N, C-alpha and C positions, 0 to 999 in steps of 0.2 A: 419565145425568149422571156417574155414577161412571166409566163407560167413557170419556166425553169428557175428564174431568179427568185420567184416567191417560194418555190420549193426549197431552194438552197437556203434562203433566209429562215424558213421554218426549221430546217434541220440544224442550222447554226444556233437558233434560239434554244432548241432542245438540248444541244451539246452544252451550251453555256449553263443552262439550268441544271443539267445533270452534274456538271463540274462543280457548281456552287453547292449542290446537295452533298456531293462527295467531300468537299472541303468542310462543310458543316458537320458531317458525320465524323470526319477525322478530328476536328477540333473538339467535338463533344465526347468522343469515346477513346481517342488514342493518346490522350495526355497521361501523365504519370501520377496525377493526383486523384484522390478519392472524394467524389461529391456524394455525401451521404444522403440516403433516402429520408423522406419525412418520417419522424418517429414520435410516438406519444410519450416515450419514457422520460424526457426532461420535465415535461409538465406534471406527469404522475409523481416523479421524484420530488418535485417542488411541493406538491400537495402533501406527500408523505412526510417530508421534513417539517412543514408547517404544522401538520397534525401531531407529530412527535413532540415538537417544541411546545406547542400549546398544552398538550396532555402532560408534559413534564412539569410545566409551571403550575397547572391545576393540581397535579398530584402532590407537589412539594408544599402547596398551600392547603392541603387536606380538603380539596373540593371533591364532592361525590362524583364518581365517574371519571376522575382524572387519570387513574391508573388504566382504565379501559381505553381511553383515548390515546394514552401513551403507547400502549401495546399495539393498538391499531396502526399508529404511525410507524412503529418499528417493523411490523409485518409488511406494510406497504413498501417500505424502503428495501427490505430483504427481497421482496418479490421483484421490484424494479432492478435491483442489482443482478439477480439471476437472469432475468429476461434481457436486460440491456447488454450484459456481457455475453450472453448466448448469441445475440445478434452480431456482436463484434467478432466472436469466434467464427460465425458463419461467413461474415464478410472476408475475414482473413484466410480461412481454410478452403471454403467451397467456391466463393466468388472471386478469390484471388485479387481482392481490391487493395491489399496492403503491399504496394510496391515499395521499392527501396526509398523513393522520395517520401512516401507516407511514413515509413519506418523511421526516417530521419526526424520527421516532425514528432513522432511518438517518443523518440529518445530524448529530444529536447523537452517535451512535456514532462517526462518522468524525472529528468534532471531538475527541472523547476519545482516539481512536487517534492522531491527530496530536500531541496534547498528550503522550501517552506516548512518542512518537518524539522530541519535543523533550527530554524528560528523558533519553532514551537518549543522544543526542548531547551533552547537557549534561555527562554523566559523562566523556566523552572530552575535552571542552574543559577541564573541571576538572582532569583529570590533566595535560593539556598545560601549563596555566598554573601549576599547583602545582609542576611540575618546572622550568619556565622562569623563573619570577619569583624563585625561590630555589634555584638549582642547587647540589647537594651536592658535596662534595669528590671523590666517586667519579667524577664526570664532568668533573673539572677546575675546578669552581666557575665554570663559564661556560656560556653557552647561545648557540648549539648546542654540544654537547660537543666536546672536542678531537678532531681527526682526522675530523670530520664536515664534508663539503662539501655545502652546501645546494643545492637546486634553484633555478635562476634564476627570480625572481618574474615577470619580464616576458617569459618564453618561453611554454611550453605553458600554465602556470597562467593567465596573462592572456588567452591565446587562448580557453581553455576558459570563462573568465568571460564573454567576449563571446558565445560560442556558447550558453551556458546562459541568459543574459539574453535573447538573441534568441528562444530556444525558449519562454521565458515570455511574450514578446510574441505569438508566433504562436499559442500555445495560448489566450491571451485573445481573440485574433481569432477563433479557431474557436468559442469559447464564445459570443461575441457573435453569430456567424453562425447558430448553431443556434437562438438565441432569436428572431432575426428570420426564421426559417424559410428560410434560404439554405443548402440542402444542399450545393451545389457549393462555395461558399466555405468551409463547414465542413470538407469533405474536403480541399480544397487546403491550407488552413492547417494541418490536422492532419498531412498528409503532410510539410509543412515541419518541423513540430515533431518528428516521428519521425526524419527525416533528421538534424536537428541533434542529437538525442539520441544517435544512432548515432555521429556524428562525435565528440561529446564522449567517449563511451566508448572509441572508437579512440585518441584522443589520451591518455586516461588510462592505457590499457594501454601505449602507447608511452612515456609518462613512467616507468612502473614498470620497463620493460625497460632504460631508459637511466639509471635512478637510481644515483647514486654511493654509495648506502648501502642497507642492507637492514633488515628488521624486527628483526633480532637485534643491530643496532648501537645499543646503549644504549637509554635511555628515549626518546630523540629518534626513533629508528627505529620503536619500538613505537607511540608516540603518532601519528606521522605515518601509518604504514600502516594502523593500526586505524581512525583517523578517516577518512582519504581512502578506504580500502578499503570501509568500511561505507557511505560516501556513494555510492561507485560501485555498490555492490550495490543501493542504493535507486534510483539512476538506472536500473539494469537492470530492476527491478521496475516502476518508473514507465513505462518504455518499453513493457513488456508490457501494462500497464494501458491505455496510449493506443492500442496496436495493437488490443486487444480492443474498445475503444470505436469505433475506426475501422471494424472489421468490423460491429459492431452498427448503426452509422449507415448503412453501405452496405445492410444488410438491413432498413432501416426499422424497427428496434426502438425508436428514440428519437424523441421529438417535441419541439416547442418548450417544452412545459410538463411533460414527463415524461422527464427525462434525467439522473436523479441519478447513475447509474453513471458517466456521462461527467463530471459535475460533481465527483464524488469524485476521479476521476483528475486533474482540473485542480487541485483543492486539494492533492493529493499532490505534483503537479509543482511548484507554487509553493513548497511546503515544501522540496522538494529545492533549488530556486533559492536560497532564503534561507539554508539551511545552507551551501551552497557559498560564498556571500558572506562568511559568518563564517569559513569555512575559508580562503578566499583572504586575508582581512585578517589573521587570527591566525597561521595556520601558515606561509603562503608569504611574505606581505609583512612582517609584524611580525618573523617569524623571520629573514628576510633582513636587515632593518635591524639587529637585534641582532648578527648575525654581522659 
């Protein structure tokens, strides 16, 4: 009897330990969140950003080797961007780590990022209206300042407005197509969007080369080129965003229910559209009327 009881107790202990192990495995692997693996890229990105910033300061103060340090930092950041996002694509596509709970968190993160971008451009619009609504005597107490010839509103700016609004329509067409599982329509409409984005950038560069004023021409030139220049930079980033989404769609990385990377690119592109509308109305059209 003693032997039998000891045997039963031994089996009970084994069952309890196995159950606890099963519970541990369930808690560690069956939840809906993604516990990311250790990665070197945050540290490398921080070092690259520090190198780029230091090199930029040295370059602007004409220190020898400043340009090389700046270029090194930029290359490090570009390498980290490629490898880090490559790992994220692998986690989402091949490891299936991006569950719906994870995607909700990513959507919130993208929303907060766009809100921060709104605040970024709000600062430039604040500077523009602060200087234009109450022009100081240093610039002739008028807006635009004296000796400034503004860019015609109904030339390249209006053309670019139609181009960017059309790209917003085509990217919406592409989003609708991927939801209804029409890969061909998704790719066709996305190609149209990318082509329109490239045309917009070309006309923006053409406008800069033919501009009758420069960034150093009073506060008008500073506000104009800083605002439109950063918007053009965002258009360039958004174009790269859409090109990467196009490649991923071709490679069948995205589905009708699992395509947040593409959706984030679409949100970003619509944000670029809205900012341009405010730019056109405030900087080009309203500025032209004031003149």
